[in-house]
mmCIF file of the N, C-alpha and C atoms, coordinates in Angstrom:
data_MODEL
# 
_entry.id   MODEL 
# 
loop_
_atom_site.group_PDB 
_atom_site.id 
_atom_site.type_symbol 
_atom_site.label_atom_id 
_atom_site.label_alt_id 
_atom_site.label_comp_id 
_atom_site.label_asym_id 
_atom_site.label_entity_id 
_atom_site.label_seq_id 
_atom_site.pdbx_PDB_ins_code 
_atom_site.Cartn_x 
_atom_site.Cartn_y 
_atom_site.Cartn_z 
_atom_site.occupancy 
_atom_site.B_iso_or_equiv 
_atom_site.pdbx_formal_charge 
_atom_site.auth_seq_id 
_atom_site.auth_comp_id 
_atom_site.auth_asym_id 
_atom_site.auth_atom_id 
_atom_site.pdbx_PDB_model_num 
ATOM 1   N N  . UNK A 1 1  ? 0.853   -1.177 0.000   1.00 0.00 ? 1  UNK A N  1 
ATOM 2   C CA . UNK A 1 1  ? 0.000   0.000  0.000   1.00 0.00 ? 1  UNK A CA 1 
ATOM 3   C C  . UNK A 1 1  ? 0.897   1.237  0.000   1.00 0.00 ? 1  UNK A C  1 
ATOM 4   N N  . UNK A 1 2  ? 0.653   2.114  -0.906  1.00 0.00 ? 2  UNK A N  1 
ATOM 5   C CA . UNK A 1 2  ? 1.439   3.330  -1.038  1.00 0.00 ? 2  UNK A CA 1 
ATOM 6   C C  . UNK A 1 2  ? 0.631   4.516  -0.515  1.00 0.00 ? 2  UNK A C  1 
ATOM 7   N N  . UNK A 1 3  ? 1.272   5.335  0.280   1.00 0.00 ? 3  UNK A N  1 
ATOM 8   C CA . UNK A 1 3  ? 0.616   6.528  0.805   1.00 0.00 ? 3  UNK A CA 1 
ATOM 9   C C  . UNK A 1 3  ? 0.953   7.728  -0.057  1.00 0.00 ? 3  UNK A C  1 
ATOM 10  N N  . UNK A 1 4  ? 0.052   8.697  -0.063  1.00 0.00 ? 4  UNK A N  1 
ATOM 11  C CA . UNK A 1 4  ? 0.306   9.929  -0.799  1.00 0.00 ? 4  UNK A CA 1 
ATOM 12  C C  . UNK A 1 4  ? 1.339   10.764 -0.047  1.00 0.00 ? 4  UNK A C  1 
ATOM 13  N N  . UNK A 1 5  ? 2.236   11.360 -0.795  1.00 0.00 ? 5  UNK A N  1 
ATOM 14  C CA . UNK A 1 5  ? 3.223   12.250 -0.191  1.00 0.00 ? 5  UNK A CA 1 
ATOM 15  C C  . UNK A 1 5  ? 2.599   13.632 -0.022  1.00 0.00 ? 5  UNK A C  1 
ATOM 16  N N  . UNK A 1 6  ? 3.261   14.459 0.767   1.00 0.00 ? 6  UNK A N  1 
ATOM 17  C CA . UNK A 1 6  ? 2.770   15.820 0.956   1.00 0.00 ? 6  UNK A CA 1 
ATOM 18  C C  . UNK A 1 6  ? 2.771   16.581 -0.370  1.00 0.00 ? 6  UNK A C  1 
ATOM 19  N N  . UNK A 1 7  ? 3.785   16.328 -1.206  1.00 0.00 ? 7  UNK A N  1 
ATOM 20  C CA . UNK A 1 7  ? 3.857   16.980 -2.519  1.00 0.00 ? 7  UNK A CA 1 
ATOM 21  C C  . UNK A 1 7  ? 2.665   16.583 -3.392  1.00 0.00 ? 7  UNK A C  1 
ATOM 22  N N  . UNK A 1 8  ? 2.301   15.296 -3.364  1.00 0.00 ? 8  UNK A N  1 
ATOM 23  C CA . UNK A 1 8  ? 1.141   14.844 -4.135  1.00 0.00 ? 8  UNK A CA 1 
ATOM 24  C C  . UNK A 1 8  ? -0.130  15.498 -3.613  1.00 0.00 ? 8  UNK A C  1 
ATOM 25  N N  . UNK A 1 9  ? -0.229  15.650 -2.308  1.00 0.00 ? 9  UNK A N  1 
ATOM 26  C CA . UNK A 1 9  ? -1.410  16.291 -1.724  1.00 0.00 ? 9  UNK A CA 1 
ATOM 27  C C  . UNK A 1 9  ? -1.520  17.756 -2.172  1.00 0.00 ? 9  UNK A C  1 
ATOM 28  N N  . UNK A 1 10 ? -0.368  18.434 -2.268  1.00 0.00 ? 10 UNK A N  1 
ATOM 29  C CA . UNK A 1 10 ? -0.394  19.819 -2.752  1.00 0.00 ? 10 UNK A CA 1 
ATOM 30  C C  . UNK A 1 10 ? -0.799  19.886 -4.222  1.00 0.00 ? 10 UNK A C  1 
ATOM 31  N N  . UNK A 1 11 ? -0.337  18.922 -5.019  1.00 0.00 ? 11 UNK A N  1 
ATOM 32  C CA . UNK A 1 11 ? -0.734  18.880 -6.434  1.00 0.00 ? 11 UNK A CA 1 
ATOM 33  C C  . UNK A 1 11 ? -2.241  18.656 -6.536  1.00 0.00 ? 11 UNK A C  1 
ATOM 34  N N  . UNK A 1 12 ? -2.767  17.754 -5.727  1.00 0.00 ? 12 UNK A N  1 
ATOM 35  C CA . UNK A 1 12 ? -4.215  17.513 -5.707  1.00 0.00 ? 12 UNK A CA 1 
ATOM 36  C C  . UNK A 1 12 ? -4.945  18.806 -5.371  1.00 0.00 ? 12 UNK A C  1 
ATOM 37  N N  . UNK A 1 13 ? -4.456  19.513 -4.373  1.00 0.00 ? 13 UNK A N  1 
ATOM 38  C CA . UNK A 1 13 ? -5.084  20.763 -3.951  1.00 0.00 ? 13 UNK A CA 1 
ATOM 39  C C  . UNK A 1 13 ? -5.115  21.786 -5.081  1.00 0.00 ? 13 UNK A C  1 
ATOM 40  N N  . UNK A 1 14 ? -3.985  21.974 -5.730  1.00 0.00 ? 14 UNK A N  1 
ATOM 41  C CA . UNK A 1 14 ? -3.896  22.969 -6.809  1.00 0.00 ? 14 UNK A CA 1 
ATOM 42  C C  . UNK A 1 14 ? -4.795  22.600 -7.980  1.00 0.00 ? 14 UNK A C  1 
ATOM 43  N N  . UNK A 1 15 ? -4.715  21.340 -8.411  1.00 0.00 ? 15 UNK A N  1 
ATOM 44  C CA . UNK A 1 15 ? -5.522  20.921 -9.563  1.00 0.00 ? 15 UNK A CA 1 
ATOM 45  C C  . UNK A 1 15 ? -7.013  20.949 -9.234  1.00 0.00 ? 15 UNK A C  1 
ATOM 46  N N  . UNK A 1 16 ? -7.361  20.592 -8.000  1.00 0.00 ? 16 UNK A N  1 
ATOM 47  C CA . UNK A 1 16 ? -8.765  20.616 -7.599  1.00 0.00 ? 16 UNK A CA 1 
ATOM 48  C C  . UNK A 1 16 ? -9.300  22.051 -7.619  1.00 0.00 ? 16 UNK A C  1 
ATOM 49  N N  . UNK A 1 17 ? -8.498  22.998 -7.123  1.00 0.00 ? 17 UNK A N  1 
ATOM 50  C CA . UNK A 1 17 ? -8.914  24.404 -7.138  1.00 0.00 ? 17 UNK A CA 1 
ATOM 51  C C  . UNK A 1 17 ? -9.044  24.952 -8.559  1.00 0.00 ? 17 UNK A C  1 
ATOM 52  N N  . UNK A 1 18 ? -8.239  24.416 -9.470  1.00 0.00 ? 18 UNK A N  1 
ATOM 53  C CA . UNK A 1 18 ? -8.294  24.867 -10.868 1.00 0.00 ? 18 UNK A CA 1 
ATOM 54  C C  . UNK A 1 18 ? -9.412  24.202 -11.664 1.00 0.00 ? 18 UNK A C  1 
ATOM 55  N N  . UNK A 1 19 ? -10.146 23.300 -11.033 1.00 0.00 ? 19 UNK A N  1 
ATOM 56  C CA . UNK A 1 19 ? -11.306 22.717 -11.686 1.00 0.00 ? 19 UNK A CA 1 
ATOM 57  C C  . UNK A 1 19 ? -11.059 21.428 -12.446 1.00 0.00 ? 19 UNK A C  1 
ATOM 58  N N  . UNK A 1 20 ? -9.913  20.800 -12.241 1.00 0.00 ? 20 UNK A N  1 
ATOM 59  C CA . UNK A 1 20 ? -9.644  19.520 -12.896 1.00 0.00 ? 20 UNK A CA 1 
ATOM 60  C C  . UNK A 1 20 ? -10.571 18.457 -12.323 1.00 0.00 ? 20 UNK A C  1 
ATOM 61  N N  . UNK A 1 21 ? -10.932 17.494 -13.153 1.00 0.00 ? 21 UNK A N  1 
ATOM 62  C CA . UNK A 1 21 ? -11.763 16.395 -12.664 1.00 0.00 ? 21 UNK A CA 1 
ATOM 63  C C  . UNK A 1 21 ? -10.906 15.449 -11.823 1.00 0.00 ? 21 UNK A C  1 
ATOM 64  N N  . UNK A 1 22 ? -11.557 14.627 -11.035 1.00 0.00 ? 22 UNK A N  1 
ATOM 65  C CA . UNK A 1 22 ? -10.840 13.678 -10.191 1.00 0.00 ? 22 UNK A CA 1 
ATOM 66  C C  . UNK A 1 22 ? -10.048 12.672 -11.027 1.00 0.00 ? 22 UNK A C  1 
ATOM 67  N N  . UNK A 1 23 ? -10.596 12.283 -12.156 1.00 0.00 ? 23 UNK A N  1 
ATOM 68  C CA . UNK A 1 23 ? -9.905  11.354 -13.056 1.00 0.00 ? 23 UNK A CA 1 
ATOM 69  C C  . UNK A 1 23 ? -8.660  12.024 -13.642 1.00 0.00 ? 23 UNK A C  1 
ATOM 70  N N  . UNK A 1 24 ? -8.763  13.275 -14.020 1.00 0.00 ? 24 UNK A N  1 
ATOM 71  C CA . UNK A 1 24 ? -7.609  14.001 -14.561 1.00 0.00 ? 24 UNK A CA 1 
ATOM 72  C C  . UNK A 1 24 ? -6.512  14.164 -13.499 1.00 0.00 ? 24 UNK A C  1 
ATOM 73  N N  . UNK A 1 25 ? -6.913  14.437 -12.273 1.00 0.00 ? 25 UNK A N  1 
ATOM 74  C CA . UNK A 1 25 ? -5.943  14.571 -11.186 1.00 0.00 ? 25 UNK A CA 1 
ATOM 75  C C  . UNK A 1 25 ? -5.237  13.238 -10.951 1.00 0.00 ? 25 UNK A C  1 
ATOM 76  N N  . UNK A 1 26 ? -6.008  12.159 -10.926 1.00 0.00 ? 26 UNK A N  1 
ATOM 77  C CA . UNK A 1 26 ? -5.433  10.829 -10.714 1.00 0.00 ? 26 UNK A CA 1 
ATOM 78  C C  . UNK A 1 26 ? -4.428  10.486 -11.807 1.00 0.00 ? 26 UNK A C  1 
ATOM 79  N N  . UNK A 1 27 ? -4.774  10.793 -13.043 1.00 0.00 ? 27 UNK A N  1 
ATOM 80  C CA . UNK A 1 27 ? -3.871  10.526 -14.160 1.00 0.00 ? 27 UNK A CA 1 
ATOM 81  C C  . UNK A 1 27 ? -2.605  11.354 -14.033 1.00 0.00 ? 27 UNK A C  1 
ATOM 82  N N  . UNK A 1 28 ? -2.751  12.594 -13.620 1.00 0.00 ? 28 UNK A N  1 
ATOM 83  C CA . UNK A 1 28 ? -1.610  13.510 -13.505 1.00 0.00 ? 28 UNK A CA 1 
ATOM 84  C C  . UNK A 1 28 ? -0.589  13.039 -12.466 1.00 0.00 ? 28 UNK A C  1 
ATOM 85  N N  . UNK A 1 29 ? -1.053  12.560 -11.320 1.00 0.00 ? 29 UNK A N  1 
ATOM 86  C CA . UNK A 1 29 ? -0.099  12.159 -10.284 1.00 0.00 ? 29 UNK A CA 1 
ATOM 87  C C  . UNK A 1 29 ? 0.165   10.657 -10.263 1.00 0.00 ? 29 UNK A C  1 
ATOM 88  N N  . UNK A 1 30 ? -0.516  9.905  -11.124 1.00 0.00 ? 30 UNK A N  1 
ATOM 89  C CA . UNK A 1 30 ? -0.227  8.483  -11.285 1.00 0.00 ? 30 UNK A CA 1 
ATOM 90  C C  . UNK A 1 30 ? -0.784  7.577  -10.210 1.00 0.00 ? 30 UNK A C  1 
ATOM 91  N N  . UNK A 1 31 ? -1.997  7.872  -9.759  1.00 0.00 ? 31 UNK A N  1 
ATOM 92  C CA . UNK A 1 31 ? -2.668  7.010  -8.790  1.00 0.00 ? 31 UNK A CA 1 
ATOM 93  C C  . UNK A 1 31 ? -4.053  6.659  -9.315  1.00 0.00 ? 31 UNK A C  1 
ATOM 94  N N  . UNK A 1 32 ? -4.700  5.703  -8.669  1.00 0.00 ? 32 UNK A N  1 
ATOM 95  C CA . UNK A 1 32 ? -6.045  5.318  -9.074  1.00 0.00 ? 32 UNK A CA 1 
ATOM 96  C C  . UNK A 1 32 ? -7.038  6.427  -8.720  1.00 0.00 ? 32 UNK A C  1 
ATOM 97  N N  . UNK A 1 33 ? -8.094  6.545  -9.495  1.00 0.00 ? 33 UNK A N  1 
ATOM 98  C CA . UNK A 1 33 ? -9.068  7.617  -9.269  1.00 0.00 ? 33 UNK A CA 1 
ATOM 99  C C  . UNK A 1 33 ? -9.759  7.486  -7.920  1.00 0.00 ? 33 UNK A C  1 
ATOM 100 N N  . UNK A 1 34 ? -9.907  6.241  -7.423  1.00 0.00 ? 34 UNK A N  1 
ATOM 101 C CA . UNK A 1 34 ? -10.544 6.056  -6.117  1.00 0.00 ? 34 UNK A CA 1 
ATOM 102 C C  . UNK A 1 34 ? -9.705  6.679  -4.999  1.00 0.00 ? 34 UNK A C  1 
ATOM 103 N N  . UNK A 1 35 ? -8.389  6.725  -5.189  1.00 0.00 ? 35 UNK A N  1 
ATOM 104 C CA . UNK A 1 35 ? -7.506  7.370  -4.220  1.00 0.00 ? 35 UNK A CA 1 
ATOM 105 C C  . UNK A 1 35 ? -7.828  8.850  -4.118  1.00 0.00 ? 35 UNK A C  1 
ATOM 106 N N  . UNK A 1 36 ? -8.062  9.482  -5.254  1.00 0.00 ? 36 UNK A N  1 
ATOM 107 C CA . UNK A 1 36 ? -8.380  10.912 -5.275  1.00 0.00 ? 36 UNK A CA 1 
ATOM 108 C C  . UNK A 1 36 ? -9.743  11.155 -4.640  1.00 0.00 ? 36 UNK A C  1 
ATOM 109 N N  . UNK A 1 37 ? -10.723 10.314 -4.967  1.00 0.00 ? 37 UNK A N  1 
ATOM 110 C CA . UNK A 1 37 ? -12.055 10.463 -4.373  1.00 0.00 ? 37 UNK A CA 1 
ATOM 111 C C  . UNK A 1 37 ? -11.972 10.383 -2.848  1.00 0.00 ? 37 UNK A C  1 
ATOM 112 N N  . UNK A 1 38 ? -11.261 9.368  -2.339  1.00 0.00 ? 38 UNK A N  1 
ATOM 113 C CA . UNK A 1 38 ? -11.132 9.203  -0.888  1.00 0.00 ? 38 UNK A CA 1 
ATOM 114 C C  . UNK A 1 38 ? -10.372 10.360 -0.255  1.00 0.00 ? 38 UNK A C  1 
ATOM 115 N N  . UNK A 1 39 ? -9.287  10.766 -0.892  1.00 0.00 ? 39 UNK A N  1 
ATOM 116 C CA . UNK A 1 39 ? -8.470  11.861 -0.352  1.00 0.00 ? 39 UNK A CA 1 
ATOM 117 C C  . UNK A 1 39 ? -9.278  13.147 -0.236  1.00 0.00 ? 39 UNK A C  1 
ATOM 118 N N  . UNK A 1 40 ? -10.030 13.476 -1.270  1.00 0.00 ? 40 UNK A N  1 
ATOM 119 C CA . UNK A 1 40 ? -10.825 14.700 -1.241  1.00 0.00 ? 40 UNK A CA 1 
ATOM 120 C C  . UNK A 1 40 ? -11.953 14.606 -0.223  1.00 0.00 ? 40 UNK A C  1 
ATOM 121 N N  . UNK A 1 41 ? -12.522 13.421 -0.069  1.00 0.00 ? 41 UNK A N  1 
ATOM 122 C CA . UNK A 1 41 ? -13.617 13.260 0.875   1.00 0.00 ? 41 UNK A CA 1 
ATOM 123 C C  . UNK A 1 41 ? -13.111 13.285 2.323   1.00 0.00 ? 41 UNK A C  1 
ATOM 124 N N  . UNK A 1 42 ? -12.023 12.613 2.600   1.00 0.00 ? 42 UNK A N  1 
ATOM 125 C CA . UNK A 1 42 ? -11.520 12.507 3.970   1.00 0.00 ? 42 UNK A CA 1 
ATOM 126 C C  . UNK A 1 42 ? -10.872 13.786 4.473   1.00 0.00 ? 42 UNK A C  1 
ATOM 127 N N  . UNK A 1 43 ? -10.235 14.525 3.591   1.00 0.00 ? 43 UNK A N  1 
ATOM 128 C CA . UNK A 1 43 ? -9.440  15.671 4.022   1.00 0.00 ? 43 UNK A CA 1 
ATOM 129 C C  . UNK A 1 43 ? -9.999  17.000 3.532   1.00 0.00 ? 43 UNK A C  1 
ATOM 130 N N  . UNK A 1 44 ? -11.307 17.081 3.457   1.00 0.00 ? 44 UNK A N  1 
ATOM 131 C CA . UNK A 1 44 ? -11.965 18.329 3.099   1.00 0.00 ? 44 UNK A CA 1 
ATOM 132 C C  . UNK A 1 44 ? -12.659 18.881 4.329   1.00 0.00 ? 44 UNK A C  1 
ATOM 133 N N  . UNK A 1 45 ? -12.687 20.192 4.409   1.00 0.00 ? 45 UNK A N  1 
ATOM 134 C CA . UNK A 1 45 ? -13.366 20.825 5.534   1.00 0.00 ? 45 UNK A CA 1 
ATOM 135 C C  . UNK A 1 45 ? -14.869 20.819 5.293   1.00 0.00 ? 45 UNK A C  1 
ATOM 136 N N  . UNK A 1 46 ? -15.601 21.328 6.248   1.00 0.00 ? 46 UNK A N  1 
ATOM 137 C CA . UNK A 1 46 ? -17.058 21.364 6.114   1.00 0.00 ? 46 UNK A CA 1 
ATOM 138 C C  . UNK A 1 46 ? -17.507 22.290 4.995   1.00 0.00 ? 46 UNK A C  1 
ATOM 139 N N  . UNK A 1 47 ? -16.638 23.232 4.633   1.00 0.00 ? 47 UNK A N  1 
ATOM 140 C CA . UNK A 1 47 ? -16.975 24.142 3.526   1.00 0.00 ? 47 UNK A CA 1 
ATOM 141 C C  . UNK A 1 47 ? -16.615 23.515 2.180   1.00 0.00 ? 47 UNK A C  1 
ATOM 142 N N  . UNK A 1 48 ? -16.252 22.229 2.207   1.00 0.00 ? 48 UNK A N  1 
ATOM 143 C CA . UNK A 1 48 ? -15.938 21.470 1.010   1.00 0.00 ? 48 UNK A CA 1 
ATOM 144 C C  . UNK A 1 48 ? -14.674 21.964 0.304   1.00 0.00 ? 48 UNK A C  1 
ATOM 145 N N  . UNK A 1 49 ? -13.745 22.522 1.068   1.00 0.00 ? 49 UNK A N  1 
ATOM 146 C CA . UNK A 1 49 ? -12.472 22.916 0.478   1.00 0.00 ? 49 UNK A CA 1 
ATOM 147 C C  . UNK A 1 49 ? -11.400 21.945 0.941   1.00 0.00 ? 49 UNK A C  1 
ATOM 148 N N  . UNK A 1 50 ? -10.627 21.437 0.012   1.00 0.00 ? 50 UNK A N  1 
ATOM 149 C CA . UNK A 1 50 ? -9.592  20.461 0.314   1.00 0.00 ? 50 UNK A CA 1 
ATOM 150 C C  . UNK A 1 50 ? -8.377  21.159 0.884   1.00 0.00 ? 50 UNK A C  1 
ATOM 151 N N  . UNK A 1 51 ? -7.843  20.609 1.960   1.00 0.00 ? 51 UNK A N  1 
ATOM 152 C CA . UNK A 1 51 ? -6.649  21.154 2.584   1.00 0.00 ? 51 UNK A CA 1 
ATOM 153 C C  . UNK A 1 51 ? -5.642  20.029 2.773   1.00 0.00 ? 51 UNK A C  1 
ATOM 154 N N  . UNK A 1 52 ? -4.520  20.074 2.052   1.00 0.00 ? 52 UNK A N  1 
ATOM 155 C CA . UNK A 1 52 ? -3.548  18.982 2.160   1.00 0.00 ? 52 UNK A CA 1 
ATOM 156 C C  . UNK A 1 52 ? -2.902  18.866 3.535   1.00 0.00 ? 52 UNK A C  1 
ATOM 157 N N  . UNK A 1 53 ? -2.995  19.896 4.359   1.00 0.00 ? 53 UNK A N  1 
ATOM 158 C CA . UNK A 1 53 ? -2.379  19.865 5.687   1.00 0.00 ? 53 UNK A CA 1 
ATOM 159 C C  . UNK A 1 53 ? -3.247  19.150 6.718   1.00 0.00 ? 53 UNK A C  1 
ATOM 160 N N  . UNK A 1 54 ? -4.522  18.912 6.413   1.00 0.00 ? 54 UNK A N  1 
ATOM 161 C CA . UNK A 1 54 ? -5.409  18.261 7.376   1.00 0.00 ? 54 UNK A CA 1 
ATOM 162 C C  . UNK A 1 54 ? -4.865  16.886 7.743   1.00 0.00 ? 54 UNK A C  1 
ATOM 163 N N  . UNK A 1 55 ? -4.474  16.109 6.751   1.00 0.00 ? 55 UNK A N  1 
ATOM 164 C CA . UNK A 1 55 ? -3.950  14.771 7.016   1.00 0.00 ? 55 UNK A CA 1 
ATOM 165 C C  . UNK A 1 55 ? -2.652  14.852 7.797   1.00 0.00 ? 55 UNK A C  1 
ATOM 166 N N  . UNK A 1 56 ? -1.785  15.774 7.454   1.00 0.00 ? 56 UNK A N  1 
ATOM 167 C CA . UNK A 1 56 ? -0.522  15.932 8.164   1.00 0.00 ? 56 UNK A CA 1 
ATOM 168 C C  . UNK A 1 56 ? -0.768  16.260 9.629   1.00 0.00 ? 56 UNK A C  1 
ATOM 169 N N  . UNK A 1 57 ? -1.668  17.180 9.894   1.00 0.00 ? 57 UNK A N  1 
ATOM 170 C CA . UNK A 1 57 ? -1.947  17.570 11.273  1.00 0.00 ? 57 UNK A CA 1 
ATOM 171 C C  . UNK A 1 57 ? -2.591  16.424 12.058  1.00 0.00 ? 57 UNK A C  1 
ATOM 172 N N  . UNK A 1 58 ? -3.490  15.675 11.436  1.00 0.00 ? 58 UNK A N  1 
ATOM 173 C CA . UNK A 1 58 ? -4.112  14.561 12.145  1.00 0.00 ? 58 UNK A CA 1 
ATOM 174 C C  . UNK A 1 58 ? -3.091  13.479 12.436  1.00 0.00 ? 58 UNK A C  1 
ATOM 175 N N  . UNK A 1 59 ? -2.127  13.285 11.548  1.00 0.00 ? 59 UNK A N  1 
ATOM 176 C CA . UNK A 1 59 ? -1.074  12.306 11.774  1.00 0.00 ? 59 UNK A CA 1 
ATOM 177 C C  . UNK A 1 59 ? -0.205  12.721 12.954  1.00 0.00 ? 59 UNK A C  1 
ATOM 178 N N  . UNK A 1 60 ? 0.133   13.987 13.014  1.00 0.00 ? 60 UNK A N  1 
ATOM 179 C CA . UNK A 1 60 ? 0.956   14.488 14.113  1.00 0.00 ? 60 UNK A CA 1 
ATOM 180 C C  . UNK A 1 60 ? 0.220   14.329 15.434  1.00 0.00 ? 60 UNK A C  1 
ATOM 181 N N  . UNK A 1 61 ? -1.044  14.720 15.465  1.00 0.00 ? 61 UNK A N  1 
ATOM 182 C CA . UNK A 1 61 ? -1.832  14.635 16.696  1.00 0.00 ? 61 UNK A CA 1 
ATOM 183 C C  . UNK A 1 61 ? -2.005  13.184 17.110  1.00 0.00 ? 61 UNK A C  1 
ATOM 184 N N  . UNK A 1 62 ? -2.370  12.315 16.184  1.00 0.00 ? 62 UNK A N  1 
ATOM 185 C CA . UNK A 1 62 ? -2.573  10.906 16.515  1.00 0.00 ? 62 UNK A CA 1 
ATOM 186 C C  . UNK A 1 62 ? -1.278  10.250 16.957  1.00 0.00 ? 62 UNK A C  1 
ATOM 187 N N  . UNK A 1 63 ? -0.182  10.595 16.321  1.00 0.00 ? 63 UNK A N  1 
ATOM 188 C CA . UNK A 1 63 ? 1.107   10.048 16.716  1.00 0.00 ? 63 UNK A CA 1 
ATOM 189 C C  . UNK A 1 63 ? 1.496   10.488 18.118  1.00 0.00 ? 63 UNK A C  1 
ATOM 190 N N  . UNK A 1 64 ? 1.250   11.750 18.426  1.00 0.00 ? 64 UNK A N  1 
ATOM 191 C CA . UNK A 1 64 ? 1.564   12.272 19.757  1.00 0.00 ? 64 UNK A CA 1 
ATOM 192 C C  . UNK A 1 64 ? 0.700   11.576 20.798  1.00 0.00 ? 64 UNK A C  1 
ATOM 193 N N  . UNK A 1 65 ? -0.582  11.416 20.505  1.00 0.00 ? 65 UNK A N  1 
ATOM 194 C CA . UNK A 1 65 ? -1.477  10.758 21.450  1.00 0.00 ? 65 UNK A CA 1 
ATOM 195 C C  . UNK A 1 65 ? -1.072  9.303  21.673  1.00 0.00 ? 65 UNK A C  1 
ATOM 196 N N  . UNK A 1 66 ? -0.673  8.625  20.621  1.00 0.00 ? 66 UNK A N  1 
ATOM 197 C CA . UNK A 1 66 ? -0.248  7.232  20.746  1.00 0.00 ? 66 UNK A CA 1 
ATOM 198 C C  . UNK A 1 66 ? 1.008   7.154  21.605  1.00 0.00 ? 66 UNK A C  1 
ATOM 199 N N  . UNK A 1 67 ? 1.932   8.090  21.415  1.00 0.00 ? 67 UNK A N  1 
ATOM 200 C CA . UNK A 1 67 ? 3.157   8.120  22.205  1.00 0.00 ? 67 UNK A CA 1 
ATOM 201 C C  . UNK A 1 67 ? 2.842   8.360  23.677  1.00 0.00 ? 67 UNK A C  1 
ATOM 202 N N  . UNK A 1 68 ? 1.992   9.323  23.971  1.00 0.00 ? 68 UNK A N  1 
ATOM 203 C CA . UNK A 1 68 ? 1.627   9.628  25.353  1.00 0.00 ? 68 UNK A CA 1 
ATOM 204 C C  . UNK A 1 68 ? 0.899   8.448  25.993  1.00 0.00 ? 68 UNK A C  1 
ATOM 205 N N  . UNK A 1 69 ? 0.038   7.799  25.245  1.00 0.00 ? 69 UNK A N  1 
ATOM 206 C CA . UNK A 1 69 ? -0.716  6.664  25.755  1.00 0.00 ? 69 UNK A CA 1 
ATOM 207 C C  . UNK A 1 69 ? 0.226   5.522  26.119  1.00 0.00 ? 69 UNK A C  1 
ATOM 208 N N  . UNK A 1 70 ? 1.199   5.224  25.254  1.00 0.00 ? 70 UNK A N  1 
ATOM 209 C CA . UNK A 1 70 ? 2.119   4.120  25.537  1.00 0.00 ? 70 UNK A CA 1 
ATOM 210 C C  . UNK A 1 70 ? 3.008   4.449  26.739  1.00 0.00 ? 70 UNK A C  1 
ATOM 211 N N  . UNK A 1 71 ? 3.376   5.707  26.941  1.00 0.00 ? 71 UNK A N  1 
ATOM 212 C CA . UNK A 1 71 ? 4.186   6.096  28.103  1.00 0.00 ? 71 UNK A CA 1 
ATOM 213 C C  . UNK A 1 71 ? 3.391   5.924  29.391  1.00 0.00 ? 71 UNK A C  1 
ATOM 214 N N  . UNK A 1 72 ? 2.085   6.199  29.333  1.00 0.00 ? 72 UNK A N  1 
ATOM 215 C CA . UNK A 1 72 ? 1.254   6.022  30.525  1.00 0.00 ? 72 UNK A CA 1 
ATOM 216 C C  . UNK A 1 72 ? 1.212   4.561  30.929  1.00 0.00 ? 72 UNK A C  1 
ATOM 217 N N  . UNK A 1 73 ? 1.152   3.671  29.950  1.00 0.00 ? 73 UNK A N  1 
ATOM 218 C CA . UNK A 1 73 ? 1.113   2.241  30.242  1.00 0.00 ? 73 UNK A CA 1 
ATOM 219 C C  . UNK A 1 73 ? 2.430   1.775  30.859  1.00 0.00 ? 73 UNK A C  1 
ATOM 220 N N  . UNK A 1 74 ? 3.542   2.353  30.413  1.00 0.00 ? 74 UNK A N  1 
ATOM 221 C CA . UNK A 1 74 ? 4.835   1.949  30.923  1.00 0.00 ? 74 UNK A CA 1 
ATOM 222 C C  . UNK A 1 74 ? 5.068   2.389  32.369  1.00 0.00 ? 74 UNK A C  1 
ATOM 223 N N  . UNK A 1 75 ? 4.411   3.485  32.778  1.00 0.00 ? 75 UNK A N  1 
ATOM 224 C CA . UNK A 1 75 ? 4.596   3.996  34.130  1.00 0.00 ? 75 UNK A CA 1 
ATOM 225 C C  . UNK A 1 75 ? 3.967   3.086  35.186  1.00 0.00 ? 75 UNK A C  1 
ATOM 226 N N  . UNK A 1 76 ? 2.997   2.309  34.806  1.00 0.00 ? 76 UNK A N  1 
ATOM 227 C CA . UNK A 1 76 ? 2.278   1.470  35.779  1.00 0.00 ? 76 UNK A CA 1 
ATOM 228 C C  . UNK A 1 76 ? 3.033   0.223  36.144  1.00 0.00 ? 76 UNK A C  1 
# 
């Protein structure tokens, strides 16, 4: 399983704002169209604007929480 890079997420953001279709975006960055559909759906705000930093921030927060949680278990 291959994850999207931050650079790919920025390309998705730019092309999406310029009005490219999801299929065109997928072809441009070399991934399946379902990847683009999921990415836009999962990482869009309530105003339906895609933000490539949403995934990055959630990863940082989840990683920090996982680290803190495992440290709590070790203290016991």
